[in-house]
C-alpha positions as a printed Julia matrix, in Angstrom:
106×3 Matrix{Float64}:
  -0.05    0.02   -0.04
   2.84    2.22    0.78
   4.17    1.65   -2.58
   0.71    2.87   -4.25
   0.67    5.98   -2.27
   4.25    6.9    -3.08
   3.58    6.28   -6.49
   0.76    8.48   -6.49
   2.94   11.16   -4.77
   5.5    10.78   -7.39
   2.96   11.2   -10.28
   1.5    14.25   -8.32
   4.89   15.59   -8.17
   5.49   15.14  -12.03
   2.26   16.55  -12.75
   2.95   19.74  -10.66
   6.4    19.94  -12.49
   4.93   19.54  -15.78
   2.19   22.06  -15.04
   4.88   24.57  -13.83
   6.86   23.91  -17.18
   3.77   24.41  -18.85
   2.98   27.89  -17.03
   6.52   28.94  -17.38
   6.38   28.0   -21.2
   2.91   29.85  -21.52
   4.45   32.96  -19.82
   7.49   32.7   -22.16
   5.47   32.38  -25.22
   3.22   35.17  -24.22
   6.39   37.43  -23.75
   7.74   36.23  -27.1
   4.32   37.26  -28.76
   4.66   40.5   -27.1
   8.27   40.99  -28.32
   7.3    39.93  -31.85
   4.42   42.37  -32.02
   6.5    45.22  -30.71
   9.06   44.33  -33.72
   6.46   44.03  -36.23
   4.93   47.37  -35.0
   8.6    49.06  -35.17
   9.5    47.58  -38.36
   5.86   48.97  -39.74
   6.41   52.36  -38.2
   9.87   52.66  -39.59
   8.78   51.59  -43.07
   5.85   54.16  -42.84
   8.26   56.86  -41.97
  10.61   55.97  -44.64
   7.66   55.97  -47.22
   6.61   59.51  -45.82
  10.02   60.71  -46.19
  10.39   59.63  -49.93
   7.07   60.99  -50.65
   7.78   64.27  -48.8
  11.2    64.54  -50.65
   9.37   63.82  -54.04
   6.44   66.22  -53.37
   8.98   68.93  -52.48
  10.81   68.43  -55.6
   7.55   68.51  -57.63
   6.37   71.72  -55.69
   9.71   73.5   -56.32
   9.42   72.69  -60.12
   5.79   73.78  -60.21
   6.73   76.96  -58.5
   9.78   77.58  -60.82
   7.17   77.22  -63.59
   4.61   79.54  -62.27
   7.3    82.09  -61.21
   8.68   81.97  -64.99
   5.33   82.37  -66.31
   4.47   85.48  -64.03
   8.07   87.05  -64.79
   7.4    86.46  -68.69
   3.91   88.15  -68.26
   5.43   91.1   -66.48
   8.24   91.64  -68.76
   5.71   91.45  -71.53
   3.23   94.07  -69.76
   6.23   96.29  -69.01
   7.42   96.09  -72.76
   3.95   96.85  -73.93
   3.78   99.9   -71.53
   7.2   101.12  -72.7
   6.42  100.92  -76.49
   2.7   102.3   -76.04
   3.12  104.8   -73.06
   3.3   108.04  -75.23
   0.47  106.61  -77.51
  -1.68  105.94  -74.61
  -1.16  108.9   -72.87
  -1.98  110.96  -76.1
  -5.21  108.97  -76.62
  -6.21  109.63  -72.95
  -5.58  113.31  -73.23
  -7.32  113.7   -76.81
 -10.18  111.68  -75.3
 -10.56  113.81  -72.28
 -10.14  116.98  -74.36
 -12.6   115.9   -76.97
 -15.46  115.07  -74.2
 -14.86  118.58  -72.83
 -15.57  120.0   -76.23
 -19.13  118.56  -76.12
């Protein structure tokens, strides 16, 4: 009978050890999952930052090109208007004066 009780106690001790090992493995697995989750999140975040930086650089370059094009257009228009003014200044002044004088004659 002592032999049976001894075997039961031995089996109970082994079961407790297996349970403790399973609990330790469960905790380790949970910690590994958390660690892996953080790693995946950090990798995703880093990838997203790189993507944003590339997009930002490309958009800045495109924006600068659009600005240069717009600036050139307005410079061209401004120069054309200044030339037109220089070429026609006297003529326009004469037309305005003649228009005002002819209006006063009525």
